[in-house]
C-alpha positions as CSV (number, residue, x, y, z in Angstrom):
1,M,48.0,25.2,74.0
2,S,51.8,25.0,73.6
3,C,54.5,23.1,71.9
4,R,57.8,22.1,73.0
5,D,59.6,23.1,69.9
6,C,58.6,26.8,70.6
7,E,61.0,29.2,72.3
8,T,58.1,31.4,73.4
9,C,56.0,28.3,74.8
10,T,59.1,27.2,76.8
11,K,60.2,30.3,78.4
12,P,59.9,30.8,82.0
13,A,56.6,32.9,83.2
14,V,58.1,36.0,84.1
15,P,60.1,36.6,80.7
16,R,57.0,35.5,79.0
17,V,54.6,38.0,80.7
18,G,57.5,40.8,79.9
19,Q,57.4,39.8,76.2
20,K,53.6,40.1,76.2
21,W,53.7,43.5,77.7
22,M,56.4,44.6,75.1
23,V,54.3,43.3,72.3
24,G,51.3,44.9,73.6
25,L,53.2,48.3,73.8
26,L,54.3,47.8,70.3
27,Y,50.8,47.1,69.0
28,L,49.5,50.1,70.7
29,C,52.3,52.7,69.3
30,T,51.9,51.3,65.9
31,V,47.9,51.6,66.3
32,G,47.7,47.9,65.4
33,I,49.5,47.9,62.1
34,A,52.3,45.7,63.6
35,F,49.5,43.2,64.6
36,V,48.1,43.2,61.1
37,V,51.5,42.7,59.4
38,K,52.2,39.8,62.0
39,R,48.9,38.1,61.6
40,G,48.6,38.6,57.8
41,F,51.9,38.2,56.4
42,M,54.1,35.7,58.5
43,R,53.7,32.2,59.2
44,H,52.4,30.7,62.4
45,C,52.6,27.3,64.0
46,P,49.4,25.5,64.0
47,D,49.6,24.0,67.4
48,C,50.5,27.3,69.5
49,R,49.9,30.0,67.0
50,H,53.4,31.5,67.4
51,L,55.7,32.5,64.9
52,L,57.6,29.4,63.1
53,G,60.7,31.4,63.1
54,N,60.7,31.0,66.8
55,H,60.6,27.1,66.8
56,L,63.8,24.9,67.0
57,R,64.6,22.9,63.9
58,R,67.1,20.3,62.8
59,A,69.9,21.0,60.1
60,D,67.5,19.2,57.6
61,G,64.5,21.8,58.5
62,S,62.3,19.3,60.2
63,F,61.0,20.1,63.9
64,R,62.8,18.7,66.7
65,D,60.9,16.2,68.7
């Protein structure tokens, strides 16, 4: 599932695959600690499960629609 406000969901396929490879390498190098920190301590979008910091917002803080 994807949402239109998310930078990760709206990227073209090639950069998105490169990002997934780099994140996978990060998780491997940190022996999963980065995964636990990301999943346990950061806020995620309920629709696409990506970080909320990557979502576009208006000046008042609401999501762009």
